SETOR-728385 format. One record per residue: y negated, x, z of N, C-alpha, C in turn. Coordinates in pm, whole numbers. Atoms other than C-alpha are relative to their C-alpha. Layout:
<atoms>
       ny       nx       nz      cay      cax      caz       cy       cx       cz
        Y        X        Z        Y        X        Z        Y        X        Z
...
</atoms>
This chain:
<atoms>
       ny       nx       nz      cay      cax      caz       cy       cx       cz
       76      141       56     1645     -452      828       71     -126       14
      -43      128      -10     1676     -817      853      -46      -63     -147
       72      105      153     1669    -1033      495      -17     -105       28
      100      155        4     1443    -1269      412       54     -100      -87
      -61      116       70     1645    -1442      175      103       12      -86
     -178      -74       53     1967    -1495       23       -4     -126     -123
       -9       56      127     2027    -1617     -333      114       66      -84
      -33        9       89     2187    -1528     -675      -51       90      -82
       66      -76      139     2070    -1276     -954       76      -52     -123
     -102       38       60     2172    -1448    -1230      -69       75     -169
       18      -52      173     2176    -1305    -1624      135      -37      -63
     -111      109      111     2372    -1546    -1917      116      -22      102
      -79      129      -76     2668    -1644    -1727       80      138      139
      -11      -98     -152     2671    -1341    -1423      -57      -23       92
       50       40     -127     2609    -1407    -1099       -3      113       67
      -41      -90      -96     2555    -1143     -829      -75      -38      105
       16       15     -130     2527    -1274     -481     -105      101       70
      114      -81      -79     2209    -1125     -316      -76       21      128
       54       19     -106     1999    -1075      -18     -125       89      -40
      134      -22       17     1618    -1024      -52      -60      105      141
       77      -89      -96     1443     -706      202     -137       21       -4
      154      -45        0     1048     -643      249      102      164      -21
      -22     -114      -15     1072     -318      126     -121      146       36
      129      -84      -59      719     -182      275      -46      -47      153
       48       56     -148      525     -218      604      -84       34       25
      101       10       11      246     -242      731      -54      139      175
       31     -127      -69      102       95      957      -89       26       91
      109       -9      -35     -207      -28     1083       -2      -36      147
       28        6     -170     -310        4     1464      -16     -148       11
       11      165       -4     -293     -354     1542     -136      -45      128
      132       18      -72     -659     -475     1689      -23     -183        4
       25      144       15     -724     -813     1832     -162       10       35
      112        3       -3    -1062     -997     1852      -29       -7      147
       82       58     -164    -1257    -1011     2222     -124      -25      -11
       83       26      -31    -1527    -1089     2354     -109      109       76
       59     -123      -26    -1795     -760     2379      -41       -5      136
       93       -5     -144    -1968     -850     2711      122       28      117
     -101       35     -107    -1641     -919     2935      158       57      -78
     -139      -20       53    -1351     -822     2652      125      -76       19
     -150      101       45    -1135    -1153     2678      -19      -22     -152
      -65       42      148     -936    -1243     2401      -94      -95      -68
       39      165       52    -1103    -1477     2157       80      -71      -70
      -90       90       17     -894    -1760     2100      -60     -113     -133
       15       95       99     -850    -1991     1772      110     -128       11
      -99      153      -46     -768    -2380     1848      -28      -47     -179
      -15      101      132     -640    -2610     1535      -97     -164       72
       55      123      -52     -854    -2884     1589      -56     -117      -71
       14       66      134     -863    -3207     1394     -143      -34       71
      135       76      -34    -1199    -3333     1327      -53     -115      -39
      -22       95      -48    -1138    -3672     1357      -14      -90      120
       12       36     -103    -1045    -3735     1681      -27      127      144
       51     -119     -155    -1114    -3379     1871      109       56      -14
      -81      -72      -99     -790    -3289     1945      103       72      -73
      -24     -122       23     -609    -2979     1955      138      -67     -104
     -124       15       76     -312    -2975     1681      137       96       24
      -56     -121       -6        8    -2807     1730       54       -5     -105
      -42      -14       96      188    -2650     1438       85     -101     -101
     -153      128       59      494    -2891     1362     -108     -133      -26
       83      112        8      196    -3175     1304      -93       55     -134
       86      -41       94       28    -2961     1036       15       -5     -110
      -56       -3      120       33    -3063      684     -105       58      -80
       87      -22      104     -103    -2944      358      -46     -137      -76
       28      116       35     -324    -3185      167      -96       57     -133
       45       23      178     -488    -3207     -229     -121      -65       46
      120       91      -13     -850    -3341     -188      -36      -28     -178
       82       58      118     -998    -3527     -541      -74      -90       12
       83       57      -24    -1275    -3665     -487        4     -112      130
       -5       40     -115    -1269    -3951     -234      137      -31       76
     -117       37      -54     -883    -3931     -208       29       93       35
      -58      -78      -81     -675    -3736        6      165       -4      -38
     -190       66       49     -286    -3694     -119       49      132      127
      -74      -39     -100      -86    -3560      166      148       65       -2
     -122      -37       21      163    -3305      151      104       75      144
      -77      -60      -52      425    -3258      364      100      110       32
      -94     -117       20      695    -2973      473       90      -52     -116
     -112       68       51      973    -3200      377      -35      -66     -141
       55       50      133      742    -3328       36       43      132      -97
       26     -179       64      684    -2904      -81      175       46        5
     -104      -41       28     1046    -2849       -2      115      -92      -81
      -73       92       97     1219    -3157     -221      -57       45     -120
       34      -75      132     1057    -2938     -500       93       52      -30
     -115     -110       51     1350    -2818     -756      -15      120       48
       18     -123       32     1214    -2514     -797      -12       44      201
      -11      -24      -96     1165    -2463     -429      170       27      132
     -139      -11      -77     1540    -2548     -319       61       76     -103
      -53      -89       85     1654    -2336     -613       26      166       67
       37     -119      -84     1775    -1997     -462       47      114     -111
      -33     -127      109     1836    -1809     -842     -101       47       -3
       88      -75       77     1657    -1552     -943       74       34     -108
      -37       18       94     1688    -1607    -1298      -74      127     -111
       64      -80      129     1657    -1299    -1578      -15      -58     -105
       82       64      102     1434    -1418    -1845       10       89     -130
      -10     -142      103     1482    -1070    -2067      -43      103       62
      -28     -148     -104     1488     -728    -2008     -127       83     -142
       48      -72       54     1197     -545    -2157      -55      184       46
        4     -108      -39     1090     -187    -2255     -125       55      176
       96      -30     -123      914      -26    -1920      -77       49      -10
      128      -16      -23      650      126    -2009     -119     -144      -42
      134       93       12      488     -229    -2145       -2      -81       96
      101       41     -160      435     -333    -1755     -112       79       45
      128      -65      -68      124     -283    -1643      -82      -30      128
       29       15     -184      104     -138    -1315     -149      -93       50
       65       93     -120     -226     -368    -1199       33     -143       -9
      -26       89      -49       -1     -649    -1219       85        9      101
     -119      -61     -124      256     -507     -960      -48      -66      119
       69       94     -136      238     -735     -632       98      102      131
      -86      -70     -139      496     -680     -318      123       42      -69
      -82      -68       10      770     -475     -322      108      -22       74
     -107       43      -89     1140     -599     -204      125       95      -59
     -134      -72       50     1499     -437     -223       89      -96        2
      -84      166       72     1725     -669     -376      179       91       68
     -156      -51      -45     2130     -571     -176       84      -86       -2
     -149       85       84     2465     -683     -304       34      -86      159
        2       60      -79     2546     -995      -82      148      -52      -20
      -83       61       46     2901    -1022     -176      157      164       98
      -91      -68      -55     3274     -818      -35        2      104     -128
      -25      -61      146     3277     -694     -445     -130       29      -32
      116      -28       12     2968     -507     -555       -4       17     -150
      -47      -75      118     3133     -424     -906     -166      -84     -112
       68       66      128     2877     -713    -1085     -145       82       45
      127      -38      -74     2548     -587     -872      -25      158      -61
      -52     -117       -5     2679     -182     -945      -38       -8     -142
       -5       -8      175     2710     -274    -1367     -129      -56      -41
       78       13        6     2359     -455    -1360     -135      106       -1
       46     -127      -68     2235     -129    -1207       18       95     -106
      -38     -101       60     2400      104    -1440      -70      -54     -117
       38       86       92     2294     -163    -1729     -184       75      -21
      115      -30      -37     1909      -82    -1624      -23      146      -13
       58     -131       -5     1927      265    -1580       22       37     -160
      -21      -34      124     2132      310    -1957      -75      -14      -99
       60      103      136     1900       96    -2137     -134       52      -20
      155      -35      -42     1542      206    -1960      -62     -106      -39
      117      129       33     1436     -150    -1969        8      -47      151
       11       80     -107     1316     -359    -1665       31     -127      -54
      -38      170       -6     1444     -719    -1629     -135      -70       52
       94      125      -12     1186     -978    -1608       70     -133       60
      -67      126      -72     1284    -1272    -1335      -73      -80        8
       98      106     -115     1172    -1604    -1181       89      -35       71
      -69       50     -146     1254    -1737     -869     -110      -34       83
       58       53      -75     1099    -1905     -601       15       37      166
       62      -69     -129      947    -1756     -254      -59      -54       82
      137       70      -87      771    -1931       37      -92      -57     -107
       86       69       75      638    -2197     -185      -54       25      -72
       19      -75      145      587    -2013     -501       93       11      -96
      -60      -29      116      703    -1977     -816      -65      195       -1
       53     -126       21      689    -1577     -856       94       22     -138
      -38      -58      117      740    -1394    -1171      -14      173       60
      -29      -90      -63      863    -1046    -1087      112      140     -133
      -35      -65       73      994     -744    -1221      107      121       40
      -87      -48      -90     1331     -608    -1181       69      158      -16
      -29     -130       35     1415     -218    -1170       80       96       91
     -134     -114      -68     1624       90    -1019      -90       94       71
       71      -60      -95     1507      296     -724       76       73       78
     -114     -101      -83     1709      571     -597      119     -112        6
      -73       91        2     1996      345     -677       44     -116      108
      -58      152      -20     1923        1     -556     -106      -59      -68
       91       85       85     1777     -256     -709     -146      -81       59
      108       55      -62     1421     -348     -662      -84      -63      -67
       60      122       76     1225     -666     -712     -142        8       55
      166      -26      -28      837     -605     -753      -37     -142      -72
       41      143       12      667     -949     -799     -144       40      -43
      120      -44      141      412     -947    -1062     -114     -127      -33
      100      110       11       92    -1155    -1121      -35      -34      -78
      -76       53      136      100    -1410    -1341     -179       60     -114
      170      -36      107     -176    -1332    -1667      -74      -32       16
      125       52       -7     -445    -1532    -1604      -45       17      138
       93        6     -133     -496    -1428    -1266      -57      168       12
       49     -162       66     -600    -1024    -1414     -124      -42      -27
      123       15       88     -970    -1053    -1450      -20      106     -117
       92     -100       86    -1140     -906    -1737      -63       62       14
      117      -91      -84    -1333     -602    -1697      -92      -24     -130
      152      -12       90    -1699     -622    -1884     -102       40       78
       87      -87     -127    -1896     -427    -1730     -166       55     -139
      100      -33      130    -2252     -376    -1949      -70      147       10
       56     -161       10    -2317      -14    -1810      100      104      -62
      -59      -51      141    -2039       96    -2101       -7      -62      -59
        3      102      161    -2148     -108    -2339      -62      183      -75
       46     -123      109    -2295      285    -2459       22      147       73
      -74      -33      -12    -2116      553    -2489      -80      151        8
      119     -117       17    -2327      901    -2359       80      114      -77
     -100     -141       54    -2228     1260    -2530       47       67       91
     -100      -82      -79    -2018     1436    -2380       32      183      -85
      -30     -119       27    -2028     1815    -2452      114       85      -15
     -130      -61      -50    -1748     2027    -2550        3      104      132
       11      -86      -80    -1855     2283    -2306       83     -106      198
      -37      145     -132    -1871     1987    -2017      146      -41      -23
     -151       81       13    -1525     1833    -2159       78      139       93
      -49     -129      -12    -1413     2202    -2140       61       50      172
       61      -73     -147    -1526     2286    -1786      130     -174      116
      -54      115      -69    -1383     1896    -1689      189       64        0
     -136      -64       12    -1054     2017    -1826       70       74      103
      -14     -133     -134    -1023     2347    -1607      -35      -84      105
      -52       72     -192    -1091     2123    -1263       81      -76       12
     -116       69        1     -825     1887    -1354      130      132       59
     -111     -115       -8     -586     2211    -1421        9       30      123
       12      -39     -113     -722     2340    -1093       53     -127      133
      -36      121     -157     -580     1986     -893      135      -18      -56
     -114       51       55     -273     1987    -1107       73      -22       97
      -56       10      -97       -2     1882     -881      122      -65      -37
      -99       61       11      371     1737     -877      -26      -97      125
       33       98      -97      297     1400     -684       97      -21      156
     -103       -9     -149      482     1409     -308      -79      -81      114
       91       91      -66      364     1093     -129       -4       75      175
       34        7     -173      449     1229      259      -64      147      -11
      146      -55      -93      157     1512      241      -69     -112       52
      106       43      -45      -77     1261      258       49     -107      115
        7      111      -87     -179     1041      547     -101      -55      -16
       48      131        5     -356      728      640     -117       88      132
       90      -16     -102     -700      914      789      -47      -53       73
      125      147      -99     -911      604      927      146      -50       95
      -88      116      -86     -537      486     1106       20      160      114
       -9      -67     -105     -505      867     1275     -181      -32       46
       99       16      -76     -864      883     1356      -25     -170       65
      -40      101      -69     -843      548     1500       61      -33      123
      -79      -49     -145     -562      654     1725     -108       55       64
       42     -129      -82     -758      965     1844     -155     -105       59
      111       37     -104    -1091      723     1951       37      -94       35
      -59       84      -90     -857      474     2113       13       89      135
      -62     -106     -138     -676      781     2317     -141       25       83
      156      -41      -58    -1045      908     2355      -40      -87      119
       66      150     -108    -1188      548     2504      117       27      146
     -100       25     -117     -879      527     2740       25      102       86
       46     -101      -99     -959      873     2876      -93        4       36
      149      -55      -23    -1318      874     2905      -74     -140       25
       83      137      -63    -1394      498     2937      -96      -37     -146
       82        3       59    -1713      376     2736     -114       71       -7
      129     -117       13    -1945      699     2806       76       70      -69
      -56      -90       96    -1722      842     2533     -128       50      -97
      117      -82      114    -1978     1059     2307       97       13     -179
      -31       29      122    -1844      946     1959        3      153      -74
       46      -82      143    -2023     1163     1745       73      180       37
      -54     -111      -15    -1900     1470     1954      223       22       -9
     -169       10       29    -1525     1354     1905       10        4     -142
      -30      -26      145    -1551     1330     1522     -124      104      -81
      125      -87       36    -1820     1590     1489       22       84     -119
      -53     -104       73    -1795     1779     1134     -131       60      -70
       68       -7      101    -2010     1964      934     -101      -46      -80
       47       70      135    -2244     1813      696      -24       81     -129
      -85      -74      129    -2104     1893      327      -96        5      -70
       35       11      133    -2321     1974       38     -206      -62       12
      111      -13      -15    -2640     1900      206     -122      -91      -54
       46      135       94    -2777     1580      -59      -58       62      -58
       55     -122      135    -2833     1902     -320       32     -102     -134
       -2      105      158    -2881     1683     -664       48       87      -87
      -43      -71       98    -2651     1834     -924       22      -29     -138
      -35       72      109    -2658     1783    -1282      188       30      -16
     -121        1       43    -2308     1725    -1427       95      132       -2
      -61     -142       28    -2206     2082    -1567      -34       63      125
       24     -110     -128    -2341     2265    -1237      114      -53      121
      -97       43     -110    -2119     2027    -1023      163       17      -49
     -117      -67       56    -1816     2106    -1280        9      123       67
      -27     -194       15    -1863     2489    -1275       10      -21      215
       15      -51     -152    -1920     2506     -857      133      -88       29
     -157       73      -82    -1586     2237     -828       76      136      -58
     -147     -132       62    -1384     2493    -1046       22      130       66
       22     -159      -42    -1516     2805     -906       81      -19      168
      -56       -8     -140    -1437     2652     -557      161       -9       50
     -140       33       16    -1078     2563     -635        9      160       -8
      -10     -126       65    -1053     2908     -821        6       61      133
        0     -144      -99    -1127     3072     -471       18      -36       79
     -128       47      -63     -924     2848     -254      103       98       18
      -92      -73       58     -689     2955     -426       69      123      -16
       -2      -98      -53     -731     3295     -414        4       80      119
       25      -77      -78     -797     3367      -88      154      -59       95
     -108       49      -43     -461     3162       -7      145      121      -54
      -64      -80       -4     -282     3433     -187      -20      149       43
       26     -101     -100     -471     3734       29      108      -13      116
      -73      -14     -175     -218     3826      329      -84        5       90
       52      -80      -94     -375     3815      636      -13      140       91
      -30     -133      -90     -474     4144      837       72      -40      154
      -67      -13      -98     -239     4188     1119     -149       36      121
      120      -63      -71     -510     4209     1406       76      112      113
      -40     -121     -110     -457     4535     1667        7     -103      107
      -43       45      -85     -299     4488     1923      -24      112       87
       44     -148     -116     -442     4692     2285      103      -23       73
     -115      -25      -54     -256     4857     2472       12     -114      153
       16      103     -101     -406     4579     2771       57     -112       -8
      -22      116       34     -277     4310     2599      151      -12       29
     -153       -2      -56      103     4420     2633       21       40      127
      -74       28     -164      132     4479     2985      -28      -84       62
      -70      145      -32      260     4201     3141     -137        4      173
       79        7     -111       -5     4074     3408       27        1      144
      -37      -33     -145      -40     4171     3781       -3     -126       33
        3      141     -101       74     3928     4045     -119      -25      108
      111       84     -153     -175     3767     4271       53       60      157
      -41      -53     -124     -173     3927     4635       -3     -131       78
       10      114      -73     -113     3617     4875     -115       49       82
      114      -68     -140     -426     3643     5103       31      -68      128
</atoms>
């Protein structure tokens, strides 16, 4: 991995030289926009609406429009901001980990020590682990002031950027103004369904099915071209048949189906009888 930022993690008078790495990556299949008639690539040009000329990236600036006035901000202007020049990740406070609402979490980064001595790094890591607290930090990255949560994962300091408080929308849905009556039987059946699905979370057993199907489609089109029958490629039997069930019946059938699958898994498969013909070696074909 290549670091995307270098600086210092500061709490009190302690400074920890660190390097920042992206902790996640995109695995989506890369697709281009093309003309459906001939497959030609679609290109986008950066054209100035005043002189009609194509503008190179080095001549593109940002601007703020206030009525009839336009304020142009160059890269040099933005780089002059004190926070943009800062290379510090400042610890603001240490909070109980369970006080951080997951809805606020954004992108995740790894922090690695950027010094021959990693003692200060390890000290902060041990302190976070022993106190069961998360550090709230502020820093600047890519022309934005960031709020972030600093925690430990598998012995590595992890930085997770947070949304600002006013970026989380308030949830107001009229459909929930009235609370329907839930019967004890429905609640008990629902609990049984939850228990039938109970498991420990193991991320590696899940795959991105859409991307897998997209790869299958691409490979099939490479082999068969535009004559590919996509319905045959992804044919699946329809489930449910559009039958409308009431809530209790849907819960009951779900529990029964889950139990039936679990019971079937416990029954050992019967060994198919081996025929004598199957055990004989295949006869060699005579040369004509």
